N, C-alpha and C positions, 0 to 999 in steps of 0.2 A: 603909698608911702613905702620907702625902702628901708631895709635893715642892713647895717654894715658889720662885717667881721674883719678883724685885722690879725694876721698871722706873722709873727716875728721870725726871721731867719738870720742866722749868723753867717757872715761872709768869710770870716777867718782872716783873709789877707786882701780883701778888696772885692768889689762887685763882680769882676770878671774872673775870679779865681775858680779853678776846677774843684775847689773844696767847698763851694757853696752848697748848702744843704739842698737836697733834691727838690727844687721848686716845682718841677713838673708833677711829682707825686702829690704835693699839696694842692696844686691847682686842679688836678684830676679828681682828688678826693672831695674838694668843695663843689666841683661841677656835678659830681654824682649826687650830692645833697641838694642840688637845685640852685646853687649860687653861681654868679657870674663874676669872673675875674675882671676888675676894673683898673688895676694899676698897682704901682708900688711907690713907697716913700722912704727916703733914707732916714733911719731912726737914730743911728749912732755913728759918729765919725771918730777917727783916731785922735785927731787934734786939728787946730785951726790952720796949721801950715800945710800939711799934706792933704787933708780932707779925704783920706781913705775911708770908705764906708765899711764899718765893722758889722752893722746890723741893719736890715731893711724890714719894712712891713709890707706884706702882700695884702691888697685890699680886695674884698669880695662883697657883692651885694645880692640881696634877694628881696622879692616883694614881701612886705610884712602883712 
């Protein structure tokens, strides 16, 4: 069985922004704890028209 952890990151002005919180640090920290990075999911968008992602979840898994 797998256990999943979700880490929210704010993108500030969109997913490709240079202001994205340092996702590499988060991924490395979870890897050091034995988790495996499995993907990301858009958590919050600015509105229905532009669809700019303001927050995403990084998803990690570990054997429970």
